[in-house]
C-alpha positions as a Markdown table, in Angstrom:
| # | Residue | x | y | z |
|---|---|---|---|---|
| 1 | Met | 0.0 | 0.0 | 0.0 |
| 2 | Gln | 1.2 | 3.5 | -0.8 |
| 3 | Pro | 2.4 | 5.6 | 2.2 |
| 4 | Ile | -0.4 | 7.4 | 4.0 |
| 5 | Gln | -0.2 | 10.8 | 5.7 |
| 6 | Pro | -2.8 | 12.5 | 7.9 |
| 7 | Pro | -4.1 | 15.9 | 6.9 |
| 8 | Glu | -1.5 | 17.8 | 9.0 |
| 9 | Pro | 1.5 | 15.4 | 9.5 |
| 10 | Val | 3.3 | 17.6 | 12.1 |
| 11 | Gln | 0.3 | 18.1 | 14.3 |
| 12 | Leu | -0.8 | 14.5 | 14.0 |
| 13 | Ser | 2.7 | 12.8 | 14.1 |
| 14 | Gln | 1.8 | 10.5 | 17.0 |
| 15 | Leu | -1.4 | 9.5 | 15.3 |
| 16 | Gln | 0.5 | 8.6 | 12.2 |
| 17 | Lys | 3.0 | 6.6 | 14.3 |
| 18 | Leu | 0.2 | 4.6 | 16.0 |
| 19 | Cys | -1.6 | 3.9 | 12.7 |
| 20 | Glu | 1.6 | 2.6 | 11.2 |
| 21 | Tyr | 2.1 | 0.0 | 14.0 |
| 22 | Ala | 1.9 | -3.3 | 12.2 |
| 23 | Thr | 1.5 | -5.8 | 15.1 |
| 24 | Pro | -2.2 | -5.7 | 15.7 |
| 25 | Phe | -2.4 | -7.5 | 19.0 |
| 26 | Ala | 0.6 | -6.3 | 20.9 |
| 27 | Ser | 0.4 | -4.6 | 24.3 |
| 28 | Asn | 2.9 | -2.7 | 26.4 |
| 29 | Ala | 3.3 | 0.5 | 28.3 |
| 30 | Glu | 5.0 | 2.3 | 25.3 |
| 31 | Leu | 2.0 | 1.5 | 23.1 |
| 32 | Asn | -0.4 | 2.7 | 25.7 |
| 33 | Gly | 1.5 | 6.0 | 25.9 |
| 34 | Leu | 1.5 | 6.3 | 22.1 |
| 35 | Phe | -2.3 | 5.7 | 22.1 |
| 36 | Val | -2.9 | 8.4 | 24.6 |
| 37 | Asp | -0.6 | 10.9 | 22.8 |
| 38 | Ala | -2.4 | 10.2 | 19.5 |
| 39 | Phe | -5.7 | 10.8 | 21.3 |
| 40 | Lys | -4.6 | 14.1 | 22.6 |
| 41 | Glu | -3.7 | 15.1 | 19.0 |
| 42 | Ile | -7.0 | 14.0 | 17.6 |
| 43 | Ile | -9.0 | 15.8 | 20.3 |
| 44 | Ala | -7.1 | 19.0 | 19.5 |
| 45 | Trp | -7.7 | 18.4 | 15.8 |
| 46 | His | -11.5 | 18.0 | 16.1 |
| 47 | Lys | -11.8 | 20.9 | 18.6 |
| 48 | Val | -10.2 | 23.3 | 16.0 |
| 49 | His | -12.0 | 21.9 | 12.9 |
| 50 | Asn | -15.4 | 21.0 | 14.2 |
| 51 | Pro | -17.6 | 23.6 | 16.1 |
| 52 | Phe | -20.0 | 20.9 | 17.3 |
| 53 | Tyr | -17.2 | 18.9 | 18.8 |
| 54 | Ala | -15.6 | 21.9 | 20.3 |
| 55 | Ala | -18.9 | 22.8 | 22.1 |
| 56 | Leu | -19.3 | 19.2 | 23.3 |
| 57 | Leu | -15.8 | 19.2 | 24.8 |
| 58 | Glu | -16.5 | 22.5 | 26.5 |
| 59 | Gln | -19.9 | 21.3 | 27.8 |
| 60 | Gln | -18.3 | 18.2 | 29.3 |
| 61 | His | -15.3 | 20.2 | 30.6 |
| 62 | Cys | -12.9 | 17.9 | 28.7 |
| 63 | Thr | -9.4 | 19.0 | 27.6 |
| 64 | Ala | -6.5 | 17.1 | 26.1 |
| 65 | Ser | -4.4 | 18.0 | 29.2 |
| 66 | Gln | -6.7 | 15.7 | 31.3 |
| 67 | Leu | -5.6 | 12.6 | 29.4 |
| 68 | Asp | -2.6 | 10.9 | 30.9 |
| 69 | Thr | -3.6 | 7.2 | 30.9 |
| 70 | Ile | -5.8 | 4.8 | 28.9 |
| 71 | Asp | -8.3 | 4.9 | 31.7 |
| 72 | Asp | -8.5 | 8.7 | 31.4 |
| 73 | Leu | -10.0 | 8.2 | 27.9 |
| 74 | Ala | -13.2 | 7.2 | 29.5 |
| 75 | Lys | -13.6 | 10.9 | 30.3 |
| 76 | Val | -13.7 | 11.9 | 26.6 |
| 77 | Pro | -17.4 | 12.7 | 25.7 |
| 78 | Tyr | -18.9 | 9.8 | 23.7 |
| 79 | Ile | -21.3 | 10.2 | 20.9 |
| 80 | His | -24.0 | 7.6 | 20.5 |
| 81 | Ala | -23.9 | 5.8 | 17.1 |
| 82 | Asn | -27.5 | 7.0 | 16.5 |
| 83 | Phe | -26.2 | 10.5 | 16.3 |
| 84 | Phe | -24.8 | 9.7 | 12.8 |
| 85 | Lys | -28.2 | 8.6 | 11.6 |
| 86 | Arg | -29.5 | 12.2 | 11.6 |
| 87 | His | -26.5 | 14.5 | 11.6 |
| 88 | Glu | -23.5 | 15.3 | 9.4 |
| 89 | Ser | -20.6 | 16.6 | 11.4 |
| 90 | Leu | -17.5 | 17.0 | 9.3 |
| 91 | Ser | -14.0 | 18.1 | 10.5 |
| 92 | Val | -12.6 | 18.4 | 7.0 |
| 93 | Ala | -13.7 | 20.2 | 3.9 |
| 94 | Arg | -16.4 | 18.4 | 2.1 |
| 95 | Glu | -14.4 | 18.3 | -1.1 |
| 96 | Thr | -11.7 | 16.2 | 0.7 |
| 97 | Ile | -14.2 | 13.4 | 1.4 |
| 98 | Thr | -13.3 | 10.3 | -0.7 |
| 99 | Glu | -15.9 | 7.8 | 0.7 |
| 100 | His | -19.5 | 8.3 | 1.8 |
| 101 | Leu | -20.8 | 5.0 | 3.4 |
| 102 | Thr | -24.0 | 4.1 | 5.0 |
| 103 | Ser | -25.0 | 1.3 | 7.5 |
| 104 | Ser | -26.7 | -1.8 | 6.2 |
| 105 | Gly | -29.7 | -1.6 | 8.6 |
| 106 | Thr | -32.9 | -3.2 | 7.2 |
| 107 | Ser | -35.2 | -0.5 | 8.6 |
| 108 | Gly | -35.3 | 3.0 | 9.8 |
| 109 | Gln | -32.8 | 5.8 | 9.2 |
| 110 | Lys | -29.3 | 4.6 | 8.2 |
| 111 | Ser | -26.1 | 6.0 | 9.7 |
| 112 | Gln | -24.0 | 8.0 | 7.3 |
| 113 | Met | -20.2 | 8.2 | 7.7 |
| 114 | Phe | -17.8 | 10.3 | 5.7 |
| 115 | Phe | -14.1 | 9.5 | 5.2 |
| 116 | Asp | -11.3 | 11.5 | 3.9 |
| 117 | Asp | -8.3 | 9.8 | 2.2 |
| 118 | Trp | -6.4 | 9.4 | 5.5 |
| 119 | Ser | -9.3 | 7.9 | 7.4 |
| 120 | Ile | -10.5 | 5.3 | 4.9 |
| 121 | Arg | -7.0 | 4.2 | 3.9 |
| 122 | Ser | -5.9 | 3.9 | 7.5 |
| 123 | Ala | -8.9 | 1.7 | 8.3 |
| 124 | Arg | -8.2 | -0.5 | 5.3 |
| 125 | Arg | -4.5 | -0.7 | 6.2 |
| 126 | Met | -5.5 | -2.0 | 9.6 |
| 127 | Val | -7.4 | -4.9 | 7.9 |
| 128 | Gly | -4.2 | -5.6 | 5.9 |
| 129 | Phe | -2.1 | -5.7 | 9.1 |
| 130 | Ile | -4.6 | -8.2 | 10.6 |
| 131 | Tyr | -4.8 | -10.3 | 7.5 |
| 132 | Asp | -1.0 | -10.5 | 7.4 |
| 133 | Thr | -1.0 | -11.6 | 11.0 |
| 134 | Tyr | -3.5 | -14.3 | 10.4 |
| 135 | Gly | -1.9 | -15.5 | 7.2 |
| 136 | Phe | -4.8 | -14.5 | 5.0 |
| 137 | His | -3.0 | -12.0 | 2.8 |
| 138 | Thr | -2.0 | -13.9 | -0.4 |
| 139 | Pro | -2.3 | -11.3 | -3.1 |
| 140 | Glu | -0.5 | -13.4 | -5.8 |
| 141 | Glu | -2.6 | -16.5 | -5.3 |
| 142 | Pro | -5.9 | -16.8 | -7.2 |
| 143 | Ala | -9.2 | -17.4 | -5.4 |
| 144 | Asn | -12.9 | -17.5 | -6.3 |
| 145 | Tyr | -15.1 | -15.2 | -4.3 |
| 146 | Leu | -18.7 | -15.7 | -3.1 |
| 147 | Leu | -20.0 | -12.5 | -1.5 |
| 148 | Phe | -23.1 | -12.6 | 0.6 |
| 149 | Ala | -23.5 | -8.9 | 0.1 |
| 150 | Tyr | -25.5 | -6.5 | -2.1 |
| 151 | Glu | -24.5 | -6.4 | -5.7 |
| 152 | Pro | -23.5 | -2.8 | -6.3 |
| 153 | Leu | -25.8 | -0.3 | -8.0 |
| 154 | Pro | -24.8 | 3.1 | -9.3 |
| 155 | Asp | -24.0 | 5.4 | -6.3 |
| 156 | Phe | -24.4 | 2.4 | -3.9 |
| 157 | Thr | -23.0 | 3.4 | -0.5 |
| 158 | Val | -23.7 | 0.5 | 1.9 |
| 159 | Gly | -20.6 | 0.0 | 3.9 |
| 160 | Thr | -20.8 | -3.8 | 4.1 |
| 161 | Thr | -20.6 | -4.1 | 0.3 |
| 162 | Asn | -17.8 | -1.6 | 0.2 |
| 163 | Thr | -15.9 | -3.7 | 2.8 |
| 164 | Asn | -16.6 | -7.0 | 1.1 |
| 165 | Ile | -15.4 | -5.7 | -2.3 |
| 166 | Phe | -12.2 | -4.4 | -0.6 |
| 167 | Leu | -11.6 | -7.8 | 0.9 |
| 168 | Thr | -11.2 | -9.3 | -2.6 |
| 169 | Ser | -7.8 | -7.5 | -2.7 |
| 170 | Phe | -6.3 | -10.0 | -0.3 |
| 171 | Ala | -6.2 | -12.9 | -2.9 |
| 172 | Arg | -6.3 | -12.4 | -6.6 |
| 173 | Pro | -9.9 | -12.7 | -7.8 |
| 174 | Asn | -10.5 | -15.5 | -10.4 |
| 175 | Gly | -14.3 | -15.5 | -10.1 |
| 176 | Leu | -16.7 | -13.2 | -8.2 |
| 177 | Phe | -20.4 | -13.8 | -7.4 |
| 178 | Phe | -22.8 | -11.6 | -5.4 |
| 179 | Ala | -25.5 | -13.7 | -3.7 |
| 180 | Leu | -27.8 | -10.6 | -3.3 |
| 181 | Arg | -28.4 | -9.8 | -6.9 |
| 182 | Gln | -29.7 | -6.4 | -8.1 |
| 183 | Ser | -33.0 | -6.6 | -9.8 |
| 184 | Gly | -35.0 | -3.6 | -10.9 |
| 185 | Gly | -33.2 | -1.3 | -8.5 |
| 186 | Lys | -33.7 | -3.8 | -5.6 |
| 187 | His | -31.8 | -6.8 | -4.3 |
| 188 | Glu | -32.9 | -10.4 | -4.2 |
| 189 | Phe | -31.2 | -13.4 | -2.7 |
| 190 | Asp | -30.2 | -15.8 | -5.5 |
| 191 | Arg | -30.4 | -19.0 | -3.5 |
| 192 | Phe | -30.0 | -21.5 | -6.3 |
| 193 | Gly | -27.5 | -19.4 | -8.2 |
| 194 | Thr | -25.4 | -19.4 | -5.1 |
| 195 | Val | -25.5 | -23.2 | -4.7 |
| 196 | Arg | -24.7 | -23.6 | -8.4 |
| 197 | Thr | -21.7 | -21.2 | -8.1 |
| 198 | Leu | -20.3 | -23.1 | -5.1 |
| 199 | Gln | -20.6 | -26.3 | -7.2 |
| 200 | Glu | -18.7 | -24.7 | -10.1 |
| 201 | Tyr | -16.0 | -23.3 | -7.7 |
| 202 | Ala | -15.5 | -26.8 | -6.2 |
| 203 | Glu | -14.8 | -28.2 | -9.7 |
| 204 | Gln | -12.2 | -25.6 | -10.3 |
| 205 | Asp | -10.2 | -26.6 | -7.2 |
| 206 | Leu | -9.1 | -23.1 | -6.3 |
| 207 | Pro | -9.5 | -21.6 | -2.8 |
| 208 | Val | -12.9 | -20.1 | -2.3 |
| 209 | Arg | -13.3 | -17.0 | -0.2 |
| 210 | Ile | -16.7 | -16.4 | 1.3 |
| 211 | His | -17.5 | -13.0 | 2.7 |
| 212 | Gly | -20.6 | -11.2 | 4.0 |
| 213 | Phe | -23.8 | -11.7 | 6.0 |
| 214 | Pro | -23.9 | -15.0 | 7.9 |
| 215 | Ser | -27.7 | -15.3 | 7.6 |
| 216 | Phe | -27.6 | -15.8 | 3.8 |
| 217 | Ala | -24.7 | -18.3 | 4.2 |
| 218 | Tyr | -27.0 | -20.3 | 6.5 |
| 219 | Phe | -29.9 | -20.2 | 4.1 |
| 220 | Thr | -27.5 | -21.5 | 1.4 |
| 221 | Leu | -26.3 | -24.3 | 3.6 |
| 222 | Arg | -29.9 | -25.2 | 4.4 |
| 223 | Gln | -30.7 | -25.3 | 0.7 |
| 224 | Met | -27.7 | -27.6 | 0.1 |
| 225 | Glu | -29.0 | -29.9 | 2.8 |
| 226 | Glu | -32.4 | -30.1 | 1.2 |
| 227 | Met | -30.7 | -30.9 | -2.2 |
| 228 | Lys | -28.4 | -33.4 | -0.4 |
| 229 | Ile | -25.3 | -31.5 | -1.7 |
| 230 | Arg | -22.0 | -31.7 | 0.1 |
| 231 | Leu | -18.8 | -30.2 | -1.3 |
| 232 | Ser | -15.1 | -30.4 | -0.5 |
| 233 | Leu | -13.7 | -27.0 | -1.2 |
| 234 | His | -9.9 | -26.3 | -1.5 |
| 235 | Pro | -8.2 | -26.5 | 2.0 |
| 236 | Asp | -7.1 | -22.9 | 1.7 |
| 237 | Ser | -10.6 | -21.6 | 1.4 |
| 238 | Leu | -11.7 | -19.0 | 3.9 |
| 239 | Val | -15.0 | -17.7 | 5.4 |
| 240 | Met | -15.1 | -14.2 | 6.8 |
| 241 | Phe | -18.5 | -13.1 | 8.1 |
| 242 | Gly | -19.5 | -9.5 | 8.9 |
| 243 | Gly | -22.6 | -7.4 | 9.2 |
| 244 | Gly | -24.6 | -9.7 | 11.5 |
| 245 | Trp | -28.0 | -11.3 | 10.9 |
| 246 | Lys | -29.8 | -8.0 | 10.6 |
| 247 | Gly | -33.5 | -8.6 | 9.7 |
| 248 | Tyr | -33.1 | -12.4 | 10.2 |
| 249 | Ala | -32.3 | -12.3 | 13.9 |
| 250 | Asn | -35.3 | -14.6 | 14.6 |
| 251 | Glu | -33.5 | -17.3 | 12.5 |
| 252 | Glu | -30.1 | -16.9 | 14.0 |
| 253 | Ile | -28.4 | -20.1 | 15.1 |
| 254 | Pro | -25.4 | -20.4 | 17.6 |
| 255 | Lys | -22.1 | -19.6 | 16.0 |
| 256 | Lys | -20.7 | -23.0 | 16.7 |
| 257 | Arg | -23.6 | -24.7 | 15.0 |
| 258 | Leu | -23.1 | -22.5 | 11.9 |
| 259 | Tyr | -19.3 | -23.2 | 11.8 |
| 260 | Asp | -19.9 | -26.9 | 12.2 |
| 261 | Leu | -22.5 | -26.8 | 9.4 |
| 262 | Ile | -20.0 | -25.0 | 7.1 |
| 263 | His | -17.3 | -27.6 | 7.9 |
| 264 | Glu | -19.7 | -30.5 | 7.2 |
| 265 | Thr | -21.2 | -29.1 | 4.0 |
| 266 | Leu | -18.2 | -27.3 | 2.4 |
| 267 | Gly | -15.2 | -29.0 | 4.0 |
| 268 | Ile | -13.7 | -25.8 | 5.3 |
| 269 | Ala | -11.6 | -26.2 | 8.5 |
| 270 | Pro | -13.1 | -24.3 | 11.6 |
| 271 | Glu | -9.9 | -22.2 | 12.0 |
| 272 | Arg | -10.5 | -20.8 | 8.6 |
| 273 | Ile | -14.0 | -19.7 | 9.5 |
| 274 | Arg | -14.0 | -16.3 | 11.1 |
| 275 | Asp | -16.6 | -13.7 | 12.1 |
| 276 | Ala | -15.9 | -9.9 | 12.3 |
| 277 | Tyr | -17.5 | -7.1 | 14.2 |
| 278 | Gly | -17.6 | -3.5 | 12.9 |
| 279 | Ser | -19.8 | -0.6 | 11.9 |
| 280 | Val | -19.7 | 2.5 | 9.8 |
| 281 | Glu | -19.8 | 4.6 | 12.9 |
| 282 | His | -16.7 | 2.9 | 14.3 |
| 283 | Ser | -14.8 | 1.5 | 11.4 |
| 284 | Ile | -12.1 | -0.4 | 13.2 |
| 285 | Pro | -11.8 | -4.0 | 12.1 |
| 286 | Tyr | -12.5 | -6.6 | 14.8 |
| 287 | Ile | -11.7 | -10.1 | 13.4 |
| 288 | Glu | -11.9 | -13.3 | 15.2 |
| 289 | Cys | -8.6 | -15.1 | 16.1 |
| 290 | Ser | -8.1 | -18.8 | 15.5 |
| 291 | Lys | -10.0 | -19.5 | 18.8 |
| 292 | His | -12.9 | -17.4 | 17.5 |
| 293 | Arg | -12.5 | -14.5 | 19.9 |
| 294 | Leu | -12.7 | -10.8 | 19.0 |
| 295 | His | -9.5 | -9.2 | 20.2 |
| 296 | Ile | -9.1 | -5.4 | 20.4 |
| 297 | Pro | -6.3 | -4.2 | 18.1 |
| 298 | Val | -3.7 | -1.6 | 19.1 |
| 299 | Trp | -5.6 | 1.1 | 17.2 |
| 300 | Ser | -8.6 | 1.1 | 19.6 |
| 301 | Arg | -9.8 | 0.5 | 23.1 |
| 302 | Leu | -13.1 | -0.5 | 24.6 |
| 303 | Phe | -15.0 | 0.6 | 27.7 |
| 304 | Ile | -18.0 | -1.4 | 28.9 |
| 305 | Arg | -20.5 | 0.8 | 30.6 |
| 306 | Asp | -23.2 | -0.2 | 33.0 |
| 307 | Ile | -26.7 | -0.1 | 31.4 |
| 308 | Thr | -28.1 | 2.1 | 34.2 |
| 309 | Thr | -25.3 | 4.3 | 35.5 |
| 310 | Leu | -23.1 | 4.3 | 32.4 |
| 311 | Glu | -20.1 | 3.9 | 34.7 |
| 312 | Val | -17.1 | 1.9 | 33.3 |
| 313 | Gln | -17.3 | -1.8 | 34.2 |
| 314 | Gly | -14.4 | -4.2 | 34.7 |
| 315 | Tyr | -13.7 | -7.5 | 33.0 |
| 316 | Gly | -16.5 | -10.0 | 32.9 |
| 317 | Lys | -19.3 | -7.4 | 33.6 |
| 318 | Pro | -21.7 | -6.8 | 30.7 |
| 319 | Gly | -22.9 | -3.4 | 29.5 |
| 320 | Phe | -23.0 | -1.0 | 26.6 |
| 321 | Met | -19.9 | -1.0 | 24.4 |
| 322 | Asn | -18.1 | 2.3 | 24.1 |
| 323 | Phe | -15.2 | 2.1 | 21.6 |
| 324 | Val | -12.5 | 4.8 | 21.4 |
| 325 | Thr | -10.0 | 5.3 | 18.6 |
| 326 | Pro | -8.0 | 8.3 | 17.5 |
| 327 | Tyr | -7.5 | 7.4 | 13.8 |
| 328 | Ile | -10.4 | 9.2 | 12.1 |
| 329 | Thr | -9.9 | 12.8 | 11.1 |
| 330 | Ser | -13.0 | 13.3 | 8.9 |
| 331 | Val | -15.7 | 13.2 | 11.6 |
| 332 | Pro | -15.4 | 13.3 | 15.4 |
| 333 | Ala | -16.2 | 9.6 | 15.8 |
| 334 | Val | -13.4 | 9.1 | 18.3 |
| 335 | Ser | -15.5 | 7.8 | 21.2 |
| 336 | Val | -18.7 | 6.1 | 20.0 |
| 337 | Met | -21.3 | 4.5 | 22.2 |
| 338 | Met | -22.8 | 1.5 | 20.4 |
| 339 | Gly | -26.4 | 0.2 | 20.7 |
| 340 | Asp | -24.8 | -3.2 | 21.2 |
| 341 | Leu | -24.2 | -4.8 | 24.6 |
| 342 | Gly | -21.0 | -6.7 | 25.3 |
| 343 | Val | -18.6 | -8.0 | 27.8 |
| 344 | Met | -14.8 | -7.8 | 27.9 |
| 345 | His | -12.3 | -10.4 | 29.0 |
| 346 | Pro | -8.6 | -10.3 | 29.8 |
| 347 | Pro | -6.1 | -11.6 | 27.2 |
| 348 | Ser | -5.5 | -14.7 | 29.5 |
| 349 | Val | -8.8 | -16.2 | 28.6 |
| 350 | Cys | -7.6 | -17.0 | 25.0 |
| 351 | Ser | -4.7 | -19.2 | 24.0 |
| 352 | Cys | -4.2 | -17.7 | 20.6 |
| 353 | Gly | -1.2 | -15.6 | 21.7 |
| 354 | Ala | -2.8 | -12.2 | 21.4 |
| 355 | Gln | -1.8 | -9.8 | 24.2 |
| 356 | Thr | -4.9 | -7.6 | 24.0 |
| 357 | Pro | -8.3 | -8.1 | 25.7 |
| 358 | Cys | -11.2 | -9.7 | 23.8 |
| 359 | Phe | -14.9 | -9.1 | 23.9 |
| 360 | Glu | -18.1 | -10.8 | 23.0 |
| 361 | Val | -21.2 | -9.1 | 21.6 |
| 362 | Leu | -24.3 | -10.0 | 23.6 |
| 363 | Gly | -26.8 | -8.4 | 21.3 |
| 364 | Arg | -28.5 | -5.2 | 20.4 |
| 365 | Ala | -30.4 | -3.2 | 23.1 |
| 366 | Gly | -33.7 | -1.9 | 21.9 |
| 367 | Val | -37.3 | -1.2 | 22.7 |
| 368 | Ser | -39.9 | -3.8 | 21.8 |
| 369 | Arg | -43.6 | -3.5 | 22.4 |
| 370 | Asn | -44.6 | -3.1 | 26.0 |
| 371 | Lys | -41.0 | -3.2 | 27.1 |
| 372 | Ser | -38.7 | -0.5 | 28.3 |
| 373 | Cys | -35.1 | -0.2 | 26.9 |
| 374 | Ala | -33.8 | -1.2 | 30.3 |
| 375 | Val | -35.9 | -4.3 | 30.4 |
| 376 | Ser | -34.8 | -5.3 | 26.9 |
| 377 | Ala | -31.2 | -4.7 | 27.7 |
| 378 | Ser | -31.5 | -6.7 | 30.9 |
| 379 | Glu | -32.8 | -9.7 | 28.9 |
| 380 | Leu | -30.0 | -9.5 | 26.5 |
| 381 | Leu | -27.5 | -9.5 | 29.3 |
| 382 | Lys | -28.7 | -13.0 | 30.1 |
| 383 | Lys | -27.0 | -14.4 | 27.0 |
| 384 | Lys | -23.8 | -16.2 | 27.7 |
| 385 | Gly | -21.0 | -18.1 | 26.0 |
| 386 | Val | -18.7 | -17.8 | 23.0 |
| 387 | Tyr | -17.5 | -20.4 | 20.5 |
| 388 | Asp | -14.0 | -21.5 | 21.6 |
| 389 | Gly | -13.2 | -23.5 | 18.4 |
């Protein structure tokens, strides 16, 4: 990848140094100090370039001088992810925006996020660093791609499709098939075309890389079961899920069951089946390790906040997930409170070798009929367990 520089390299020198760090799951005092220094720089950046953020900092009495440790970053005012559904708040000139992406929600107002060249390329480079670490970056080797994602339309901005197309750069595309085909300006799931494509890919004996929504992968596997089709794809094949089950949450199955079904039906080894967590509002890549845990990379940190008091929780205690990262210069999404509930664990719970904490997503808090948000959140917190592989 070509060298990347932030908009003002001198003022954002520590930020650039942090984002160039190529070992995603390292942890030491020096890295923590670099993270805090980079955060001070980005706070100052957005304060100068974004009137809304400057007012927010003033309202919350937050200054960069208060930030000395990682724990101090919990003092930085967070912005709820829903803010980006209704507001545009740029910290750069609009003509410098190179990517405008939206969330892939199935209903309601979609979040919009704007990226300048530094921000989008930095986020993509992070994916590259993680793929290198996991051994998934083989750009000279051909692969066939099956994307459980929306086939692009003109001016199509859904972030999940943008991400899945980007992921085809990590192995040389031989074939490419979108399972969610565009038809008359809309998208339809081509169930039988997807099964046929997998059969054709199996005959070619090239690695197959499957990316996208897990729900449609599951529907495909069910269809193959009904048709009594089992395949043995190339051993270097890879499954990388992202985007969640969205409008099919009522049909969601446990992750272990899904991974076992993929192994049984397609012959892909469990360690080459991974899930990822991310959002357009906080575009840091969280990709499962070989033990199927989501570790926090060096470019971000996570605070878990109590659902009632919003106080920061320790390891093993569930709550709202508040992610912080200094990398993004285009919008002040440096501390984002997600609508998702989660729990964080120390590095010692995982044997993969990563030195950073990991987290599990418990679900999305929301309001259902005759239930308050707190009740719904409390019910979600009863969910337990992750797939250990």
